VEXPA-210480 format. One record per residue (C-alpha): residue number from 1; residue in three letters; chain; x, y, z. Coordinates in steps of 0.02 Angstrom, whole numbers. Layout:
BEGIN
{NUM,'Ala','A',{X,Y,Z}}
...
This chain:
BEGIN
{1,'Unk','A',{-8,11,1}}
{2,'Unk','A',{68,181,-32}}
{3,'Unk','A',{126,305,93}}
{4,'Unk','A',{24,436,120}}
{5,'Unk','A',{47,629,161}}
{6,'Unk','A',{-74,715,302}}
{7,'Unk','A',{-141,884,304}}
{8,'Unk','A',{28,916,435}}
{9,'Unk','A',{156,941,285}}
{10,'Unk','A',{219,1114,272}}
{11,'Unk','A',{271,1088,73}}
{12,'Unk','A',{441,1100,113}}
{13,'Unk','A',{488,999,-34}}
{14,'Unk','A',{606,867,76}}
{15,'Unk','A',{510,701,39}}
{16,'Unk','A',{519,746,-157}}
{17,'Unk','A',{718,727,-161}}
{18,'Unk','A',{707,570,-84}}
{19,'Unk','A',{591,482,-175}}
{20,'Unk','A',{680,352,-290}}
{21,'Unk','A',{524,323,-379}}
{22,'Unk','A',{479,492,-431}}
{23,'Unk','A',{327,475,-332}}
{24,'Unk','A',{312,650,-247}}
{25,'Unk','A',{249,797,-319}}
{26,'Unk','A',{196,974,-276}}
{27,'Unk','A',{15,972,-258}}
{28,'Unk','A',{-116,1106,-238}}
{29,'Unk','A',{-90,1129,-62}}
{30,'Unk','A',{33,1000,-10}}
{31,'Unk','A',{144,875,-88}}
{32,'Unk','A',{50,724,-134}}
{33,'Unk','A',{126,548,-171}}
{34,'Unk','A',{52,450,-339}}
{35,'Unk','A',{31,274,-272}}
{36,'Unk','A',{43,213,-442}}
{37,'Unk','A',{219,258,-429}}
{38,'Unk','A',{259,216,-235}}
{39,'Unk','A',{369,74,-206}}
{40,'Unk','A',{334,80,-39}}
{41,'Unk','A',{513,88,32}}
{42,'Unk','A',{499,230,165}}
{43,'Unk','A',{633,357,113}}
{44,'Unk','A',{507,492,115}}
{45,'Unk','A',{429,465,297}}
{46,'Unk','A',{621,443,359}}
{47,'Unk','A',{652,623,309}}
{48,'Unk','A',{489,729,365}}
{49,'Unk','A',{529,857,478}}
{50,'Unk','A',{353,881,545}}
{51,'Unk','A',{292,653,521}}
{52,'Unk','A',{157,693,386}}
{53,'Unk','A',{191,546,303}}
{54,'Unk','A',{137,368,330}}
{55,'Unk','A',{103,200,255}}
{56,'Unk','A',{-79,212,187}}
C-alpha cells in the first residue's frame, strides 16, 4: 500500500528529493504521493521534518 501525506505537510519539499521512484510532487496545497508510482520504501517518511508521511 502506498504512503500518504497528511494535512500536517508544510510543503518543504524534502520528501520529493528522497523518493527513488519519483512518486512525490507538489500538489495544490501540499505535496502528494502518486500511489501508482510509490514503491513503499519509506524513504520519504524517514526525512519528513513534521512526520506528515505514513503508510497508507
